[in-house]
N, C-alpha and C positions, 0 to 999 in steps of 0.2 A: 437773670434769665439764663438758666443752665442750657448748655448745648452739647456737652460730652463729658463722660466720666469714665475713669479706669482705675483699677486696683492693682497695686504692686506688692506681690509677695505677702499679701494680707497684713501689711504694716502701714502702707501709705495709700491714700486715695487722692487722686488728682482729678479735679473738676475744672471745666472751662465753660465760659459763657460770657454774657454781656451784662454790664451794670449801668444803671442810670447815672449820667455824668452831672446831673443837677441842673442842666440847662433846659431852656424851654423850646429848643429847636428839634427835640425828639431824637437826638443822636445818643448812642450808647458807647461804652468803652469795653473792648475785649480784655478779659482778665482770666488768669489761671490761678486756682487755689490749690494749696498743698495741705491735706488733712492728715493728722496723726490718728490712726485707728487700730484698736486691738479688739478682735472679735470676742476675747474672753472677758473684757470689761464692758459693763453695760452703759457707762456714761456716754453722753453724746460726743459727736466728732469735734475735734479741736483744730482750728486753723493755725498752722504754724508758719506759713509763708504764702506770699502771693506774687504774681508777676503781672504787670499791666502794660499793654501796648500804649505808648504815649503819643504817637502821631495821630492827631485828631483832624487831619485834613480831609479824611474821607467821611462820608455820611452813609449810614446803614438804616434804611427805612423799609426795605422790602423783606418779604418772608425768606427769600433765598439768602439775604445778607446775614441774617442772624443764625449762622451755622458755623460750627467749629469741629475740629477732629483732634483726637488724642491717641497716643500710644506710648507705652513705657517699655524700655529695654530692660528686662529683668536682670541681665548680667551687669550692665554698666550703670543702670539707674537713669540713663538719659531719657528725656521726654521729647517727643516730636509733637508739635502743635501746628495745625493747619487752620488758617483763617482765609476762607475763600473770598470774603468780601474785599480784602485788600490784596489778594493774589500773592500771598506770602506763606511760607512755612518757617517755623522757628525751632531751634534745637536748644532745649533747656537742660539743666542738671541740678541735682540736689547736692550742695556742698556739705562739709563736715558739720556745719552748724544748722543743717536741715533748712537751708535757705535756697529758694529758687534763683538761679542765675542764668542769663542768656549766654550761650556759647557762640552761636552763629545763626544766620538766616539766609533765605533765598527767595527771590521773587520771580515771577513769570511775565513781567512787563505790565503795562498799564492799559493796553488796548482792550483786554477782556478781563473778566473775573471768574472765579471758580477753581483756581489753583489751590490744592490742599483740601479738596472736598472729603478726602479720606487719607489717612496715613497708617502705615503698618510696618513694624520691624520684622524682617524675615530672618535675620541673624544678628550677630553682634555688630556687623559693619555694613549691612545692606538694608536699605529701607525702601518701601514702595509708597508712592504718592499718587493719589487719584486726582486727575485734573479734568474738570468739566468746564469747558469754555463757554461762557455766556456773554452776549453783548450788554454793555451798560445801559443803553437806551431802551431796548425792547426786551431784554432778558431772553433773547433767542438763543437756543442751544446750538452750538457749532460742532463740537467734537468731544469725545471722551477718550482719555488715554491714561495708562498707569505707567509712571516713570520710576525707574529704579536708580537709586543713588548709592554711591559708596561714601560712608561717613567715617572719617578717621581723624583722630586728634581733635575732636570737637568741631570739625569743619564739614559742611555739606559740600561735597565735591560735585563736579559736573555729572550729568546723566551718563549712565553706562549703557542703557537700553530702555526699551519701553514695550508695553503690551497694549493692543494687538501689534503684531509684527509679521515679518515675512514667514517666520517659522511657526508661529502660533497665531492664527487669526480667529476671529469670533466665528462660531458656527452659524450657519444660515438661519437657524431658528431663533437666534438671540438678537436682542435690540442693541443698537449702537450706543444708546444712552446708558451709562453705568452709574449706579447710585452709591455704592459703598464697597469697601474692601476691608477684610480682616485677615489676620494671619494666625496660624496654629503654632504651637511650640515646636513642631517638627519642621517648620519652615514652609509649609504650604500656604498658598494665597487663595482666598475665597473671594469671588467677585459676584456682585448682585446687579442685575440690570433692571430697567424700569418696569418690565412686565413680570418680574418675579423669578426669572430664570437664574439658576445658580451654576457657576462655573468654578471648578477647583483645579488650580495649577499645582501639580505635585512636584516637589523638588526632584531634580535629576542629578546623576553622578557627573563628575568632571568629564568633558568630552561629549556631553549630551545636552539637549534642550527640550523643553516641553513642546509637544505637538498635539494639535486638536483636530479631530475629524470634523469635516464640514457638515456632516449629516448627524452630528451628536445632538441629543436633546437634554433638557434639564433633568437631573443634575449631570453636567458634562465633566468628565475627568480627562486630564491630559495624559499623554503617553510619552515615554522618552524616545527621542529621535537623535541619531548621531549627527554631529555638526557637519555641515556641508563643507567641501574643500574651500579653502580661503578664509575659514572662520575657525574659532576655537572657544573652548570653555574650560577654564582652569579651576573652577570651584563648583561645589554643589549649589543648587538653587533653582528658582523658577524663572530667572531671567534668561534670555536667548543667548545663543552663541554670538560672539562679536568678531568683527573683521580683524584679520592680521594686520599689524601696523606696517607702514612702508619700510621696505628693506627686509621683510620676513615673508615666509610662505608657509602654507599648509596644504600638502597634497592629498590629505584625507586618511593617511596611514595612522597618524597619532593626532587626534583632535583635541588633546588637552593643552597643546602649546604650539607655537609657531617657530619654525627654525629660521635662522639667519641665512639670507642669500649670500653665497660665498663669492660669486663673481662680480667684479666691479662693472662689467659691461652688460650685466643682465638687467632686465626690466622687471622689477618687483614693486609694483604700486600697492596701494591700500587694497587688502583682500586678495593678494596674489595666491595662486594655486600652484605655481611652479616658477622656476627661473627661466625666463624667456630671453633669448638674445635680443639686444637692441636693434639688430638689423631687421627684425620683424616689423618694426615701425619706421623703416627707411622711406624717405620721400623719393618718388620718381616723377620728374617734371620734364615736359617737353617745351615749356615756355623759355624762350631765350631773348635776351636783349638785342634788339635790332641794331646792327652796326651804325656808327656815326660816319658821316662823310669825312674824308681827310681835310686837313686845314686848308689845303689848296686843291681846288677842283679844276684848275686850268693847266693843261699839259705843258704849255711853254714855261710856266713857273716851276712845275715839277722837273722838267728837263734841265733848266738852268741851275736849279738847286742841287741836283745830283751830279752835274758836270763840274761845277765850280766850288765844291766844298771838299775838304780833306777830312773825312770823318765828321763826327758830331760830338758835342759835349753831353748828350743825353744818355739814355739807357742803352742805346745801340752802339756806342763808341767802343772801338776795339781794333785789334790788328786787322780783322777782316775788312773793316771800313777803310783802313788806310790802303790795303792792297788793291781794292776794287775802285779806288778813287781815280777818276780820269785826270784830275788836276795834278795828282801826285805823279802819275806817269808822264804827264806833259812836262812837269818840272824836271824829272829825270832826263828826258830828252834835251831839255834846255841846258842842263848841266853839261851834258855831252857836247852840246853846241858851243858852250863856253870853252871847253877844252880845245876845240878846233880853232876858235877865235884866238885863244891864247897862243896856240902853236903858230898861227899865222903872224901874230904880233912878234913873236920871238924871231921868226925868220926875217921879218921886215926890219926889225930894229938892230939885230945883232949880226946877221949875215946878209946884209942887203945886196952885196955885189957878187955873191956866190952864184954861179950859173945854175947849179942844181936847186938852190933856194928859190931863184926866180922861176925856174921851171915848175917847181911844186906849187908855188903861189899861183901861177897862171892856171895850172890844171885844177887846183881846188876852186879858184874863182869861177872857172868855166863850168865845172860840174854843178856847183851849188846855184849858179845863176840859172841853170836849166830847171831847177826845182823851186825857183822863187815864185810862189803864188801870190805873195803880198805885193811886191814891187814889179810884178810882171816881167821878171828876168833882169831887172835893173841892178839889184844888189845880190851878191852871193850870200851875204848874211841873211837876207830874206829867205834864201833856200834852206838855211838851217832852221829858221823860225817856222818854216812851212811844215817841218816834220812834227813840231809840237801841235800845230793846227791839225795835221792828219791824225795824230793820236786822239785829240779831243773829238774830232768828227767821227772816227771809227768807234770810239766808246759811245758816242751819242746814238749812232745807228744801231749798235748792238743793244744798248739799253732800251731804245724805243721798240725794237722788235720783241724783246722779252717782255717788256711792260705791256705791250698790246695784248698778249695772251694771258695776262693775269686777270681774266674775267671769264665767266662770273665766279663769285667766291665759292659757290657750291662745288665747283669742280677743282678747286685748289686743294691739293692734298699735302703740299709741303710749303715751307716758307721760301721766300725769294733769297737767292744768293748772289744776285747781280746788283743789289743796292744795299746801302748801309742799313736801311730799315727793312728787316725781314718780313714785315707785315704789309709792305707796299702792294697795292693792287689797283687795277684799272677800273675802279667802281666808285660811284657815289650813290647815296641813299636818301630817300625821303620816306617818311612814315606819317600816318595820321588816322584819325577816327572818321568814319563816315556812317551816317544814319542809314538804316535799312529802308527808310522811306524815300531816299533819293534813288531815282531810276538808275539801273545798272547798265553797263555796256554789254554787248552780246557776249564777249569773252568772259566777263565777270559773271554773267548769268549762267553760262555753261559751267563755270567752276562752282557756283552756288548749288546747281542741280546735283553735281557729284557729291558735294558735302551733305546735302539734305537727304541723300539716299544711303548714307553710311549707316550701317547697323551697329548699335552699341551693345556691349556686354558689360554689366556691372559686376565688379569684384569687391567683396567686403571681407575683411579679416577681423574677427573678434579675438583680440590678443589676451592671453593669460586667463583662460576660462576652461571649464570642463563641460560646457554645453555640447550635446551630441547633435548630429545631423537630423535625427528623428524628431527633434524638438523645434525644427526650423520650418517656417511657412512664409511665403511671399505673396502678397495680394496687391493687385493693381486697382487703385482708387479711381472711380469714374463718377460722373454726375448722377448716373442712374444706379450705381451699386459698386460691387467689388468683384474682381475676377482674379482667380488664382493664377500665379505664374510658376511654371515648373523650373526647378533648379537644373542647370546644366552641369554643375559640379559642386561637390560638397565633401569636406574632409575635416577631421580634427586630429592634427598631428602636433606633437610638442606643445600641447595646451593652446593651440591656435585653431579656431573654427573658421574655415575658409569656405565661402559660398560664392557662386557665380550664377547669373541668370541673364537672359537676353531680353532687351527692352523691345516691346512690339512696335513702338515708335519713339521718336527722340524726346519729346517733351511729355513727361509723365509725372505722376505722384504715386509712389509705391510704399507699402508698409512691410517691413521685415519683422516678423513676430518670432520671438524666442520663448517657447513655453518652458521656462526654467527660472529658478530664483538664484542660480549660481552667479556669483559676482563676475564682472568683466573688467579687466584692467585697462584696456585701450582698444582703439578702433582704427582701422585703415580702410579707406574707401578709394576705389579706382575705377577707371573706365578704359575699355579697349575697343578697337575697331580695325578692320583690315585696310591695307593700302590699296590704291588703284591708280593706274596710269592709262590715260586715253589721249594719244597724240601729244600735243603740247600742254595737256592738263595733267597734273600729278597731285594726288591726294596722299598725304603722309599717313603712315600707320599711327593709330591712336593708342597710347599706352602711358597712363599716369596713375600715381597713387598719392593720396594725401593722408598722413597719419594724424590722429587726435589722441592725446593722452595728457594726464596730469598725475604725476607720480604720487602726490599726497591725497589723491581722490580715487573713486571708483565710478564706473559708468552708471548713469541714471537709468531708471527703468522706462522712462518715457523721454525720448529725445528726437530732435528734428535736425535734418541737414538739408540745406538748399545748395544745389549745384547749378551754377550758371555757366553756360558755354558761350564762347565768343569765337566767331570765325576770324581766321587770319589768312589774308590773301596776299601772296608774294608774287609780284609781277617782275619779270626779268626782261628788259629790252634787249633786242639783238645787237650783236657787235657790228654787223654790217647792215646796210640798208635793205639788202635782199632777204635777210632773215625774218623770222616771225617771233612774236612775243611768247614767252613761256610763263605758265601759271603754276604755282605750287601753293597748296592750302592745307590747313589743319585746324583742329579745334583746340582752344586752350581753356582750362577750367578756372573758376573762381568759386571757392566755397564760402558760404555764409553760415557761421555757427556762433553760438554763445557758449564758450567753454564753462562759464559759471553755472549755466543751466544744464549743460551736457554731462558734467561730472559732479559728484556729490562728495563732500567731506565726510568724516566719520560721524559727526553730529547730524548732518543732513541725511545721511543714509538711514539711520534708525528712526529719524523723524518722518521721512517722506517715502521710504521704500516699503510699501505695504501691498504691492501687487504680486501676482503669481507669474508674471511674464514681463519680458522686456520688449518694447515696441520702438522700432526705429522708423521714422517717416522720412523718406528720401524724395525730394522734389528736384527734377531735372528740367531746366528751361533754357531759353536762348536770350541773350542780351539784345537790346534794340539797336545795336550798332555793330560794325565790324572794323577790324584793323586792316588797313591797306598799306602795304609796303612796296616800294618801287625801287628797283636796282637798275642803274644806267651806267654805260661805260663813260669814263672821263674822256677818252680819246678813241676814235675809230681809225680805220686804216688810212683813210684819206687825210685825217688830221695828223697822223704820225708822219706821213710823207711830206706834207706841207711844212710842218714844224722842223723836221730834220733838214730840209733844204734851207729854211730860214735860219736855222742855227749855223749851218755852214757859211752862209753869207755874213752873218753877224760876226763869226770868228775871224773871217778874212778882213772885215771892216775894222774890227778892233785892232788887229795886228797892223793893218794899214795905217791907222791913226798913230799907232806907236812909232812906226817907221817914218811917218811924215814928221813927227816931232823930232825923231832921231836925225833926220836929214836936215831939218831947218835949224836945230839948236845944238844938238850934240856934236855933229861933224864939224861945224865951224869952230866950236870950242876946242876940239881935238887938234884941228889945224893950227889954231893960235898957240896952243900949248906946245905942239910939236916943233913949230918954227922957233919958239923961244928956247926950248930945252935941247933939241937935237936936230938942227937943220940939215946935217949931212945924211940923216936917215931917210930923208925924203928925196935926195938927189936921184936915186935910182928911178923913182917914179916919175921925176921930172924928165930924166933922160928918155925913159920909155915914152913919155908923153910927146917929147920932141921927135923921137923916131916915128911915132905914130902920125905926127903931124906931117913929116916929110915922106911918109910911105906913099908910093904911087897907087897902092890899092885902097888907100883911105877914102872913105865916102865923103864927098864934099858937103859942107853944111848949107842948109837952105838959108835964104836971107832972113826968114822970120824966126830963126833959132838964135837970136841975139842974146836972149836971156840965158840960155844954156851955155852959150859961148862965154858970156861974162862970168857965169858960175864956174865954168871949167878953169878959167884963169885964176880964180881965187880959191878953188877947192883942190888942194893938193892931195887929198885922200880919196878922191872920187874913184880912181882906178883901183885903189886898194880895197874899198868896201863894195 
């Protein structure tokens, strides 16, 4: 059953068809025959070779199945064979022995059939393949396309383009169902549709592609059209201009090639028209992570931690931490006190009978007993220790005063220099989500009303394109129709088309229509709104941009972006009970897009880009919840006063316990050692004690002071300490 026949240079005839395979199931085998033919000789044709498709897993019983296509390359002798029933094309050649051999093949999947309905060589390395897609079950026609392949070294490479395309679409009078294609020696491609219309694609020079008038009638001839910026054509032919690869550009000055982008910081995606700085796709976001509460939210813990530590081993450790440490300065005072104690010991042990030494000792004991806060004037050493207590207490009061005013965080412009941690602040935070269905407080409702009345302005930047403002239209989609929205701003500078328009209300669906086929490299969508402050309610200025780009792809002609807005309510509690709560609010965005559908690769571009315009559908809506952030002070003024007094008492009690231990344990041990090692050193104190006992001005002891009397007789260092 013959299906196709072609003659090569009047010396060979190639025929293709189906032969009966001898089985009773009604299936046939695709086969290609090579005949030797000389028109000067009258004898019949002679079969010198044949090629048979050996895979018999497919069955061909319908009329559409028994079709094949053929074409011979007169220069190379290579033969293209199309078998639509199995969705494959084959590249054959005639070797030196005049035998048919298969070089390569290509299929178009198994979902449909009709690939290879027609084949045609346009030149030595470019071939056209007609693809009519039919369903296997009902033989329903789906689409018709002509694919152009580059064939080199006996290999059918990937598609380089197709027809119809953006630059050459079928005229309105033609049917979408294409029946056959043939080529001419000059490289033209003739296309026949199912109603008999003929379309001729004439080859164009490099830098041009065929263009068809939509009002053309049969026979329709194409006209040369220069390649649009971002595309190029380096050879003559009927195939369209192709996109510049990533990292190259074409501004439209020389459409025969794409030049390399020179800057490493430029944005040069697939189909770039210029070198655009990457800052054009910079993200601008107002969303911030709400702070976490500090590890300790109790002021007494914070106060003790900052009073009794000398720096830290963490990231804030340094000289600054040592200098501002209260314990460090308390130790410095303690060291000075040790010098005084050492001086007193030297006087007592080495010059015990010198009148001047005794005088100095009496004066020093008298002075420091007056400052003894620990022993209530009982020990002069307690007076020395009291200076360390005063250092700690003064530092505590100063720290507490400065810490009190580290609130709220919005008013803090500098880091703290009174604590080792420069980020210390008198604030704790809570955050959470709350459904809009939950009733609001009066203050929250007032803040909501302000946010709901904020007017939005949409900003869209189409990056790396040469589309003009005159080709832009914005329409508001409603249930009952469409309404045009006027642009408030539009410009095309540095290959960036920037538009802006005001939304009539906050939740909308709008279409941005670009009446151009120029490629678009990237996209940036933003929203802006004015700030407003009414009393204790403050609405922040809205200003954010979200970029979308895939360097290896170009923007699709039909895309959708969903923008969901969420209210963020920040409540700041007052520092004093007489103050009032402050509310601050803003919108934060969340974009929902599918980049795989939003951008097209090179193969997807010439497969699916067949429209004369780009349509962006933007949907703006609000989420069903809002974010509620609460900021509260860790310590108020009353808390500060209470804890400072408590800290003073604690310090006195701590040192009191130390001196009690010193009085009950350390002093008796010193007395014991002193009597054993240097008994004469204590004679002076015993003499003084005796004089004090015999002095007429001495206050008589009460009868109930027997414990102290007994202690005085055994404690030889009492008068000294």
